[in-house]
N, C-alpha and C positions, 0 to 999 in steps of 0.2 A: 365497128362492130357497135350495135345497139345492145344496152344493160337492160336488166330486167331482175326480178327477185324469184329466187327459186324457196318454195317450202313444202312442209307436209301436207296430206291433203287433213291433216290437223291442226294447220298454222303454224306449224313451228315452224321458224324461219332459218335453213339447209344452206342458202349464198343468199346474202342479202345482196351483193354488187357482182351478178355473173351474167357477164360479157356472153352474146350469144353468136356463136359462129357457125354459121349456117349458108356460106360462099365459099366458093372454091378458095378464092384468097383466104378470109379469115380463119379456115380449116388451115391451111396451107402454114398460116403464123402461128395459129394457136399459141401458145406462151414464149417460143420464141423472143430471146432478147433481153426475156423480163430476168431482174435479176430476185425475183420474189416474189409472194401473192400474200397479202394480209388474211388476216384468218377471217374476215366476212365476205372475200371475194374469190372470183371462180369466173371457168369459162366452160359454157355448154357446147360440146363439139357436136353437130348433127350434119348428116347422118354419121357415123362413123361406131364399129365395133370393137375397133381396140387404138391402142396410142402408143407410141413410145416416146422416150425422154432424150433422144439424141442431141447434142448440142446444150442440153438445158443446163442451170447452175446449182439448183436446188431441189431436191425429192418433194412430190404433190402424193395428195390421196387422188384416188381414180374411182368412180362411181360409174358402173356400168348399167344402161338402164336401157329397156325394152320401146316400142312404139308407143305405149302409154305411161310411160317416165315411170314405171316401176323398178323400182332398185334389184337387180340380179346379183352382181358382186361387187364387194368394195375392197382396191389392191388399196392397201395402207402405207405410206411413205415409201413409192416406187423411185428409186435413187436415178441420179441420171444413166444415161445410157442403157436404160432398161427398154423390155415393153410388156404390155401385156394386155389384155381383150377377154372378151365370153361369148359364149355362142347366143347368138338370138339378140345381142345386143344391137340397137339402133342408134343410141344416143351415148355419151360421155361426157360427162363431169369432173372437169377438175379441180380440186382445189388445194389450199396450202398441205402442207404435210401434216397428219392427226387432226385435221381440221371438221373432216367430214362425218358427221354426226348422223349417221343412217345406216341400217343393216338391211338387210337383203329382204324381198317383201313387203316395205312400203313402199308409199307411191308419191310420188312430187307431181307439184302444181307449179307450172312455169307464170308469173304476174310478171304483164308489162311489153 
């Protein structure tokens, strides 16, 4: 999985070490098997309009994005064994719980 930086269009870093899961295998794997995430890391899953936290050991923040990486919805501290989705979402950013410092309407940029 390649790593990139995700920031707002104004330049504020949202996810410094963002793994990009854009193949069938990396999307399937996601965060499974991990014990946690550092506050500056996450995974951008694309394409995806929903996620689940089955078999995960920790809660995550989930940011749903449209095709232009505009934030549609933020689900904070999604507990293990739950699911969440958003109408119109084309990709999803998963970060550590309470680390997603974005709000609906903001546009994100992927560097790298």
